[in-house]
C-alpha positions, 0 to 999 in steps of 0.5 A: 283211436280212442276219443279223449273225454272232456273230463280227461281234457280238464285233468290234462289241462289242470296237470300242466297249467301250474306255471307259465311254461305249464300253461303253454303246454296245457294249451298245446295239449288241449288243441292236440286233443281236440285234433285228435278227437276230430280225426277219430270222430270223422273216421279219417284214415292216416291218408285221408287226414294227412291229405285234409291237413296238408301233412305227412302220414308221419305227422298224423302218427305223431298226433295220434300218439299225442306227441305234444312236444312236436307241435307248436300252438300256432301249427295246431291252430293251422291244422284245426283251421284246415279241418274247417274248425275255428279256435277261440281263446278265453283269458281270465284271472287265475285263482289266487 
């Protein structure tokens, strides 16, 4: 599984975040990329990742194939927490 680079992540977020729905999609994409990168960095197999995250192997496949529509922000935050990651949030003014 390939790792998504920080610059690529910024492009994804910029692409989605054009309106309020896009902002939610961008947040979901960001969290999914972080989770996908974590699984790759730890070199977890599908089975190992499924056990650690408390999900099915099918769910791990959906993470690895970047199926953003299948996840909520809340669920992705829970998965990252189960992987011993803390999610923080930054709110700022949009550029005019």
